[in-house]
C-alpha positions as CSV (number, residue, x, y, z in Angstrom):
1,M,-11.1,29.8,-11.3
2,Q,-12.0,28.0,-14.7
3,A,-15.2,27.9,-14.7
4,N,-14.9,23.5,-14.8
5,L,-11.9,21.8,-14.3
6,I,-10.9,18.2,-13.9
7,V,-8.4,17.5,-11.0
8,T,-6.5,14.8,-10.6
9,A,-4.1,12.9,-7.8
10,V,-1.2,10.4,-8.5
11,Q,-1.4,7.8,-5.1
12,Q,2.3,6.2,-6.0
13,P,4.9,4.4,-4.2
14,C,7.9,6.1,-3.7
15,H,10.1,3.9,-2.1
16,H,13.0,3.3,-4.2
17,T,16.8,4.7,-3.6
18,D,17.1,5.7,-6.8
19,R,14.9,9.2,-7.6
20,Q,14.8,8.9,-11.6
21,T,12.7,5.9,-10.7
22,N,10.0,8.1,-8.3
23,L,10.5,10.7,-11.1
24,D,9.9,8.5,-14.2
25,Y,6.3,6.9,-12.4
26,S,5.4,10.3,-11.4
27,I,6.1,11.8,-15.2
28,A,4.2,8.2,-16.2
29,K,1.2,9.2,-14.0
30,I,1.0,13.3,-15.6
31,H,1.2,11.9,-19.0
32,E,-1.8,9.1,-18.3
33,A,-4.0,12.5,-16.5
34,A,-3.4,14.9,-19.4
35,E,-4.7,12.1,-21.6
36,Q,-8.2,12.4,-19.9
37,Q,-7.9,16.1,-20.7
38,A,-6.7,16.9,-16.6
39,D,-5.8,20.6,-15.9
40,L,-4.3,19.6,-12.8
41,V,-2.3,16.8,-11.7
42,V,-1.3,17.1,-7.5
43,L,2.0,14.5,-6.5
44,P,2.1,12.9,-3.1
45,E,4.8,14.6,-0.4
46,L,8.6,14.1,-1.4
47,H,7.8,12.1,-4.3
48,L,11.6,11.6,-5.7
49,G,12.2,9.3,-2.8
50,P,11.7,7.6,0.5
51,Y,10.6,9.2,3.2
52,F,14.0,10.4,4.9
53,C,12.7,11.6,8.4
54,Q,12.1,8.4,9.9
55,N,15.5,8.5,11.5
56,E,18.3,11.9,11.5
57,D,21.1,12.0,9.5
58,H,22.9,14.6,8.0
59,Q,23.7,12.3,5.1
60,H,20.3,13.0,3.8
61,F,20.9,16.7,4.0
62,D,22.3,15.5,0.0
63,L,19.1,14.4,-1.1
64,A,18.0,18.0,-1.4
65,Q,18.0,20.4,-4.5
66,P,17.6,23.8,-5.1
67,I,14.8,25.4,-6.7
68,P,14.9,26.2,-9.8
69,G,16.8,23.5,-10.3
70,E,17.3,20.1,-12.2
71,T,13.4,18.2,-11.1
72,T,11.9,21.6,-11.4
73,E,13.4,22.2,-14.9
74,V,12.2,18.7,-16.2
75,L,8.8,19.3,-14.7
76,S,8.4,22.4,-16.0
77,Q,9.2,20.9,-19.3
78,I,6.5,18.6,-19.1
79,A,3.6,21.4,-18.1
80,K,4.4,23.4,-21.3
81,K,4.3,20.4,-23.1
82,L,0.9,18.7,-22.0
83,K,-0.6,22.1,-21.1
84,I,-1.1,21.2,-17.6
85,V,-0.2,22.3,-14.1
86,I,1.4,20.3,-12.1
87,V,2.3,20.8,-8.2
88,S,5.1,18.9,-7.4
89,T,6.8,18.5,-3.3
90,I,10.6,18.9,-3.1
91,F,13.1,19.1,-0.3
92,E,14.6,22.3,-0.7
93,K,18.1,23.4,-0.7
94,R,18.2,27.0,-0.1
95,T,21.6,27.1,1.0
96,A,24.1,25.5,3.3
97,G,22.1,24.5,6.3
98,L,18.8,26.1,5.3
99,Y,16.2,23.6,4.2
100,H,12.7,23.5,3.0
101,N,10.1,21.1,2.1
102,T,8.9,23.3,-0.6
103,A,5.5,22.7,-3.2
104,V,6.1,24.1,-6.3
105,V,3.4,24.8,-8.8
106,F,3.9,24.9,-12.9
107,D,1.6,26.4,-14.7
108,K,0.4,25.2,-18.1
109,D,3.2,27.2,-20.2
110,G,6.1,25.5,-17.8
111,S,6.8,28.5,-16.0
112,I,6.5,28.5,-11.9
113,A,3.7,29.7,-10.9
114,G,5.1,30.1,-7.1
115,K,5.9,28.5,-4.2
116,Y,4.6,27.1,-0.3
117,R,7.0,26.1,1.8
118,K,5.7,23.7,4.6
119,M,4.7,26.0,7.6
120,H,3.7,23.4,10.3
121,I,6.9,20.8,11.1
122,P,6.2,17.4,13.1
123,D,9.0,15.8,15.2
124,D,7.3,12.8,16.5
125,P,8.5,9.2,16.3
126,G,9.4,7.9,12.8
127,F,8.6,11.7,11.4
128,Y,11.8,13.7,12.3
129,E,11.2,16.9,10.4
130,K,12.5,19.9,12.8
131,Y,15.9,18.4,11.7
132,Y,15.5,18.6,8.1
133,F,12.9,21.4,7.5
134,T,13.2,25.3,8.3
135,P,9.2,25.9,9.1
136,G,8.3,28.4,5.6
137,D,8.5,31.7,5.6
138,L,6.3,32.2,2.6
139,G,3.0,32.8,5.1
140,F,-0.4,31.2,4.1
141,N,-0.6,33.3,1.0
142,P,-2.4,31.1,-2.3
143,I,-0.3,30.6,-5.6
144,D,-2.7,32.0,-8.6
145,T,-2.1,30.2,-11.8
146,S,-4.4,29.7,-15.0
147,I,-6.8,27.4,-14.1
148,G,-7.5,29.3,-10.7
149,R,-5.9,30.9,-7.2
150,L,-4.8,27.4,-5.1
151,G,-4.6,26.9,-1.8
152,I,-1.3,24.5,-1.4
153,L,-0.2,23.2,2.3
154,I,1.5,20.1,3.2
155,C,0.9,17.1,5.4
156,W,0.9,17.9,9.0
157,D,-0.4,21.6,7.5
158,Q,-3.7,19.8,7.0
159,W,-4.6,19.3,11.2
160,F,-4.4,22.9,11.6
161,P,-8.0,24.6,10.5
162,E,-6.4,28.0,10.8
163,A,-3.8,27.2,7.7
164,A,-6.9,26.2,5.5
165,R,-9.1,29.3,6.9
166,L,-6.3,31.4,6.2
167,M,-5.4,30.3,2.2
168,A,-9.6,30.4,2.0
169,L,-9.3,34.1,3.1
170,A,-7.5,35.2,0.5
171,G,-9.1,33.9,-2.0
172,A,-7.8,30.2,-2.7
173,E,-9.9,28.3,-4.8
174,L,-8.5,24.7,-4.0
175,L,-7.3,23.5,-1.1
176,I,-4.6,21.2,-1.7
177,Y,-2.3,18.8,0.4
178,P,0.3,16.7,-0.4
179,T,1.0,14.2,2.0
180,A,3.4,11.6,3.3
181,I,1.7,9.8,6.0
182,G,1.3,6.5,7.4
183,W,1.1,3.7,10.1
184,D,3.0,2.2,12.1
185,P,2.4,-1.6,11.3
186,Q,2.9,-2.1,15.3
187,D,-0.2,-0.2,16.6
188,T,-3.6,-2.5,16.8
189,E,-5.8,-2.3,13.5
190,A,-8.4,-0.1,15.5
191,E,-5.9,2.3,16.6
192,Q,-4.7,2.5,13.0
193,Q,-8.3,2.8,11.6
194,R,-9.2,5.8,14.4
195,Q,-6.0,7.5,12.8
196,L,-7.0,7.2,9.5
197,D,-10.7,8.8,10.0
198,A,-9.4,11.6,11.8
199,W,-7.2,12.4,8.5
200,V,-10.1,12.2,6.5
201,T,-12.6,13.7,8.5
202,V,-10.4,16.5,9.2
203,Q,-10.0,17.3,5.9
204,R,-13.1,16.8,4.3
205,G,-14.3,19.3,7.7
206,H,-11.9,22.2,6.0
207,A,-13.9,21.9,3.0
208,V,-16.9,22.4,4.5
209,A,-16.6,25.0,6.7
210,N,-14.3,26.8,3.6
211,G,-16.7,25.9,0.9
212,L,-13.8,24.9,-1.4
213,P,-13.1,21.6,-2.5
214,V,-9.8,19.1,-1.4
215,I,-7.7,17.4,-3.0
216,S,-5.4,15.4,-1.2
217,C,-2.8,13.5,-2.3
218,N,-1.0,10.6,-0.6
219,R,1.8,8.0,-1.0
220,I,1.3,3.9,-0.6
221,G,3.4,1.5,0.6
222,F,5.9,0.1,3.5
223,E,8.7,1.9,4.4
224,Q,11.5,0.6,6.4
225,A,14.0,2.9,8.5
226,P,17.2,2.9,8.5
227,D,19.4,0.3,10.1
228,S,16.0,-0.6,12.0
229,E,13.4,-3.2,12.1
230,K,10.6,-0.8,12.2
231,G,9.3,1.8,9.6
232,I,5.9,3.5,8.3
233,Q,3.2,1.4,6.3
234,F,1.8,4.8,4.2
235,W,-1.9,4.2,3.9
236,G,-3.0,5.8,0.8
237,N,-6.6,6.9,0.9
238,S,-5.7,9.7,-1.1
239,F,-9.2,11.7,-2.1
240,I,-10.9,14.5,-3.7
241,T,-13.6,16.2,-1.9
242,G,-16.1,19.1,-3.3
243,P,-17.0,22.0,-1.2
244,Q,-19.6,20.1,1.3
245,G,-17.0,17.6,2.0
246,E,-18.5,15.4,-0.4
247,I,-15.8,12.5,-1.1
248,I,-15.9,12.4,-5.0
249,A,-13.0,10.0,-5.3
250,R,-10.9,8.2,-3.5
251,G,-7.8,5.6,-3.2
252,D,-7.2,2.1,-0.8
253,A,-4.3,1.8,1.4
254,T,-2.4,-0.1,-1.2
255,N,-3.2,0.0,-4.7
256,P,-1.1,2.5,-6.8
257,S,-3.6,5.2,-8.2
258,L,-5.0,7.8,-10.2
259,L,-7.7,10.0,-8.6
260,F,-10.0,12.0,-11.3
261,A,-12.3,15.0,-10.0
262,N,-14.5,17.7,-12.1
263,I,-14.6,20.8,-10.7
264,S,-17.8,23.3,-11.4
265,K,-17.0,27.1,-10.0
266,E,-20.6,27.5,-10.3
267,H,-21.3,24.7,-8.0
268,N,-18.6,25.9,-5.3
269,E,-20.0,29.3,-5.2
270,R,-23.5,28.1,-5.0
271,V,-22.5,26.2,-1.8
272,R,-21.2,29.4,-0.6
273,R,-24.4,31.1,-1.3
274,I,-26.7,28.8,0.9
275,W,-23.3,28.1,3.8
276,P,-22.1,31.5,4.5
277,F,-19.2,31.1,6.9
278,L,-17.5,33.5,5.9
279,R,-20.1,36.3,6.1
280,D,-20.9,35.2,9.7
281,R,-17.8,34.8,10.9
282,R,-17.2,36.8,15.0
283,I,-13.9,38.9,13.5
284,D,-14.7,41.2,16.0
285,D,-14.1,38.7,19.4
286,F,-11.5,36.2,17.5
287,G,-8.4,38.1,18.9
288,N,-7.4,35.1,21.1
289,L,-6.6,33.0,18.0
290,T,-3.3,34.8,18.0
291,K,-2.6,33.0,21.4
292,R,-0.7,29.8,22.4
293,F,-3.3,29.2,25.1
294,I,-5.6,31.1,27.2
295,D,-5.1,30.9,31.0
């Protein structure tokens, strides 16, 4: 990893039905990050439009696009022009009837450094992703870039410690979670707070357990479900932690923001030296982790 990095996360609304409007917003924030000498900018999950997985509608497949394609071409040019690494999540059309939720990493020279296809696919009220996304088939493999090796995971992946651990074991130097998560407005305030606290806690735990900084980037705003009065209040609260889970930067629940953090390779290594979790793992007795349940 580069000795010192300036990393950023874009917390933005994505509710416009016009894709270009959402993309233009993201591009403006990328420029703002570059003006502050940022090396990396992370965009929220599926930032090109409203979260369409609130219902099951085959017409939504028209939103998907190939990789490489129109959007990747635009972001490649911007990454090259600004000499900045960009992480963008796109509804990928691999072929007719085969779609993925895919993070694309653009390096500073404009090249596509790699892709990560979301591995864990939820199927919950308001989050009907199994209807749209085929589980990823690229594995938990970090992506090498000019600034370091990035462990990209997407939203629902963030609840699984195994995913973060496998990225760390493969040499990831940062864990990055583009996200689209929010509240059911009908839940009580206490329940909403429990959910938010759990979300922050589990990702801070990944930072601690693996001795790695974490960037978690969420969208904001209320998005109404089609043909319904219900919807999701995306809760923002994007954050960046250091390798001990310490919060370096955090957004609030309602406002757009561009979060900045300085990441030090030396500090990351020092933390791993005093907390050598990888050294003390009992890999000789972890075989049951590959089972669904130990009966």
